PyMOL commands that place a pseudoatom at each C-alpha (Angstrom):
pseudoatom trace, name=CA, resn=MET, resi=1, chain=A, elem=C, hetatm=0, pos=[0.000, 0.000, 0.000]
pseudoatom trace, name=CA, resn=ILE, resi=2, chain=A, elem=C, hetatm=0, pos=[1.304, 3.435, -0.913]
pseudoatom trace, name=CA, resn=GLU, resi=3, chain=A, elem=C, hetatm=0, pos=[1.398, 5.975, 1.912]
pseudoatom trace, name=CA, resn=THR, resi=4, chain=A, elem=C, hetatm=0, pos=[-0.690, 9.042, 1.091]
pseudoatom trace, name=CA, resn=PRO, resi=5, chain=A, elem=C, hetatm=0, pos=[-1.693, 12.225, 2.899]
pseudoatom trace, name=CA, resn=CYS, resi=6, chain=A, elem=C, hetatm=0, pos=[-5.058, 12.280, 1.096]
pseudoatom trace, name=CA, resn=ILE, resi=7, chain=A, elem=C, hetatm=0, pos=[-8.031, 12.872, 3.400]
pseudoatom trace, name=CA, resn=LEU, resi=8, chain=A, elem=C, hetatm=0, pos=[-10.621, 12.952, 0.596]
pseudoatom trace, name=CA, resn=VAL, resi=9, chain=A, elem=C, hetatm=0, pos=[-10.987, 16.743, 0.662]
pseudoatom trace, name=CA, resn=CYS, resi=10, chain=A, elem=C, hetatm=0, pos=[-9.913, 17.287, -2.916]
pseudoatom trace, name=CA, resn=SER, resi=11, chain=A, elem=C, hetatm=0, pos=[-10.078, 20.983, -3.687]
pseudoatom trace, name=CA, resn=VAL, resi=12, chain=A, elem=C, hetatm=0, pos=[-7.174, 23.286, -4.498]
pseudoatom trace, name=CA, resn=ASP, resi=13, chain=A, elem=C, hetatm=0, pos=[-6.680, 26.762, -3.046]
pseudoatom trace, name=CA, resn=ASP, resi=14, chain=A, elem=C, hetatm=0, pos=[-6.358, 29.160, -5.993]
pseudoatom trace, name=CA, resn=LYS, resi=15, chain=A, elem=C, hetatm=0, pos=[-4.019, 31.466, -4.079]
pseudoatom trace, name=CA, resn=THR, resi=16, chain=A, elem=C, hetatm=0, pos=[-1.437, 28.898, -2.943]
pseudoatom trace, name=CA, resn=GLY, resi=17, chain=A, elem=C, hetatm=0, pos=[-2.033, 26.044, -5.390]
pseudoatom trace, name=CA, resn=TYR, resi=18, chain=A, elem=C, hetatm=0, pos=[-2.207, 23.574, -2.485]
pseudoatom trace, name=CA, resn=CYS, resi=19, chain=A, elem=C, hetatm=0, pos=[-5.017, 21.102, -1.843]
pseudoatom trace, name=CA, resn=PHE, resi=20, chain=A, elem=C, hetatm=0, pos=[-7.115, 22.161, 1.163]
pseudoatom trace, name=CA, resn=GLY, resi=21, chain=A, elem=C, hetatm=0, pos=[-7.123, 18.602, 2.451]
pseudoatom trace, name=CA, resn=CYS, resi=22, chain=A, elem=C, hetatm=0, pos=[-3.577, 17.325, 2.009]
pseudoatom trace, name=CA, resn=GLY, resi=23, chain=A, elem=C, hetatm=0, pos=[-1.421, 20.293, 0.979]
pseudoatom trace, name=CA, resn=ARG, resi=24, chain=A, elem=C, hetatm=0, pos=[-0.109, 18.782, -2.255]
pseudoatom trace, name=CA, resn=THR, resi=25, chain=A, elem=C, hetatm=0, pos=[-0.098, 20.577, -5.610]
pseudoatom trace, name=CA, resn=ARG, resi=26, chain=A, elem=C, hetatm=0, pos=[-2.080, 19.253, -8.565]
pseudoatom trace, name=CA, resn=ASP, resi=27, chain=A, elem=C, hetatm=0, pos=[1.173, 18.091, -10.143]
pseudoatom trace, name=CA, resn=GLU, resi=28, chain=A, elem=C, hetatm=0, pos=[2.224, 16.214, -7.003]
pseudoatom trace, name=CA, resn=ILE, resi=29, chain=A, elem=C, hetatm=0, pos=[-1.199, 14.572, -6.723]
pseudoatom trace, name=CA, resn=GLY, resi=30, chain=A, elem=C, hetatm=0, pos=[-1.002, 13.470, -10.356]
pseudoatom trace, name=CA, resn=ARG, resi=31, chain=A, elem=C, hetatm=0, pos=[2.509, 12.064, -10.035]
pseudoatom trace, name=CA, resn=TRP, resi=32, chain=A, elem=C, hetatm=0, pos=[2.087, 10.530, -6.557]
pseudoatom trace, name=CA, resn=ILE, resi=33, chain=A, elem=C, hetatm=0, pos=[1.715, 6.898, -7.658]
pseudoatom trace, name=CA, resn=GLY, resi=34, chain=A, elem=C, hetatm=0, pos=[4.861, 7.078, -9.785]
pseudoatom trace, name=CA, resn=MET, resi=35, chain=A, elem=C, hetatm=0, pos=[7.035, 8.704, -7.118]
pseudoatom trace, name=CA, resn=SER, resi=36, chain=A, elem=C, hetatm=0, pos=[9.544, 6.795, -5.065]
pseudoatom trace, name=CA, resn=PRO, resi=37, chain=A, elem=C, hetatm=0, pos=[8.874, 6.389, -1.325]
pseudoatom trace, name=CA, resn=ALA, resi=38, chain=A, elem=C, hetatm=0, pos=[11.696, 8.880, -0.663]
pseudoatom trace, name=CA, resn=GLU, resi=39, chain=A, elem=C, hetatm=0, pos=[10.108, 11.489, -2.957]
pseudoatom trace, name=CA, resn=ARG, resi=40, chain=A, elem=C, hetatm=0, pos=[6.717, 11.023, -1.287]
pseudoatom trace, name=CA, resn=ARG, resi=41, chain=A, elem=C, hetatm=0, pos=[8.265, 11.298, 2.197]
pseudoatom trace, name=CA, resn=GLN, resi=42, chain=A, elem=C, hetatm=0, pos=[10.090, 14.498, 1.216]
pseudoatom trace, name=CA, resn=ILE, resi=43, chain=A, elem=C, hetatm=0, pos=[6.807, 16.076, 0.116]
pseudoatom trace, name=CA, resn=MET, resi=44, chain=A, elem=C, hetatm=0, pos=[4.924, 14.796, 3.152]
pseudoatom trace, name=CA, resn=ASP, resi=45, chain=A, elem=C, hetatm=0, pos=[7.476, 16.448, 5.423]
pseudoatom trace, name=CA, resn=VAL, resi=46, chain=A, elem=C, hetatm=0, pos=[6.520, 19.926, 4.133]
pseudoatom trace, name=CA, resn=LEU, resi=47, chain=A, elem=C, hetatm=0, pos=[2.742, 19.434, 4.021]
pseudoatom trace, name=CA, resn=PRO, resi=48, chain=A, elem=C, hetatm=0, pos=[1.958, 20.688, 7.561]
pseudoatom trace, name=CA, resn=ALA, resi=49, chain=A, elem=C, hetatm=0, pos=[3.640, 24.019, 6.800]
pseudoatom trace, name=CA, resn=ARG, resi=50, chain=A, elem=C, hetatm=0, pos=[1.836, 24.279, 3.471]
pseudoatom trace, name=CA, resn=LEU, resi=51, chain=A, elem=C, hetatm=0, pos=[-1.552, 23.640, 5.067]
pseudoatom trace, name=CA, resn=GLU, resi=52, chain=A, elem=C, hetatm=0, pos=[-0.959, 26.616, 7.355]
pseudoatom trace, name=CA, resn=THR, resi=53, chain=A, elem=C, hetatm=0, pos=[-0.945, 28.856, 4.266]
pseudoatom trace, name=CA, resn=VAL, resi=54, chain=A, elem=C, hetatm=0, pos=[-4.228, 27.814, 2.626]
pseudoatom trace, name=CA, resn=GLU, resi=55, chain=A, elem=C, hetatm=0, pos=[-7.106, 30.280, 2.794]
pseudoatom trace, name=CA, resn=ARG, resi=56, chain=A, elem=C, hetatm=0, pos=[-9.677, 27.987, 4.373]
pseudoatom trace, name=CA, resn=ARG, resi=57, chain=A, elem=C, hetatm=0, pos=[-9.862, 24.688, 6.157]
pseudoatom trace, name=CA, resn=PRO, resi=58, chain=A, elem=C, hetatm=0, pos=[-12.131, 21.732, 5.330]
pseudoatom trace, name=CA, resn=ARG, resi=59, chain=A, elem=C, hetatm=0, pos=[-15.599, 22.224, 6.820]
pseudoatom trace, name=CA, resn=ARG, resi=60, chain=A, elem=C, hetatm=0, pos=[-16.535, 18.585, 7.127]
pseudoatom trace, name=CA, resn=GLU, resi=61, chain=A, elem=C, hetatm=0, pos=[-15.017, 15.887, 9.251]
pseudoatom trace, name=CA, resn=THR, resi=62, chain=A, elem=C, hetatm=0, pos=[-12.238, 14.234, 7.315]
pseudoatom trace, name=CA, resn=ARG, resi=63, chain=A, elem=C, hetatm=0, pos=[-11.896, 10.493, 6.912]
pseudoatom trace, name=CA, resn=ARG, resi=64, chain=A, elem=C, hetatm=0, pos=[-8.710, 10.558, 8.976]
pseudoatom trace, name=CA, resn=ALA, resi=65, chain=A, elem=C, hetatm=0, pos=[-10.411, 12.467, 11.813]
pseudoatom trace, name=CA, resn=ARG, resi=66, chain=A, elem=C, hetatm=0, pos=[-13.435, 10.147, 11.741]
pseudoatom trace, name=CA, resn=LEU, resi=67, chain=A, elem=C, hetatm=0, pos=[-11.250, 7.026, 11.878]
pseudoatom trace, name=CA, resn=ALA, resi=68, chain=A, elem=C, hetatm=0, pos=[-9.264, 8.468, 14.792]
pseudoatom trace, name=CA, resn=ARG, resi=69, chain=A, elem=C, hetatm=0, pos=[-12.498, 9.339, 16.622]
pseudoatom trace, name=CA, resn=GLU, resi=70, chain=A, elem=C, hetatm=0, pos=[-13.922, 5.875, 16.021]
pseudoatom trace, name=CA, resn=ARG, resi=71, chain=A, elem=C, hetatm=0, pos=[-10.674, 4.244, 17.098]
pseudoatom trace, name=CA, resn=GLY, resi=72, chain=A, elem=C, hetatm=0, pos=[-10.728, 6.274, 20.315]
pseudoatom trace, name=CA, resn=ALA, resi=73, chain=A, elem=C, hetatm=0, pos=[-14.329, 5.253, 21.026]
pseudoatom trace, name=CA, resn=ALA, resi=74, chain=A, elem=C, hetatm=0, pos=[-13.480, 1.586, 20.437]
pseudoatom trace, name=CA, resn=ASP, resi=75, chain=A, elem=C, hetatm=0, pos=[-10.540, 1.889, 22.849]
pseudoatom trace, name=CA, resn=GLY, resi=76, chain=A, elem=C, hetatm=0, pos=[-12.811, 3.379, 25.511]
pseudoatom trace, name=CA, resn=GLY, resi=77, chain=A, elem=C, hetatm=0, pos=[-11.487, 6.896, 24.987]
for i in range(1, 77): cmd.bond("trace and resi %d" % i, "trace and resi %d" % (i + 1))
show_as sticks, trace
zoom trace
């Protein structure tokens, strides 16, 4: 399985060019499958900083947040 930062919020901020959900550019999203694990890791390392620059945040609960919430409930948390 290929590691991905995708959270199924696929919309790109016109100002920054970064996806609101994951922080990747359209080009990076398109090339993701063909990248080496090292290339993907290098991009993933800068995504948190990129996401700080987008104009708006996702309004709905993301898949990653939902899974974490459900996991916490199953663990008694």
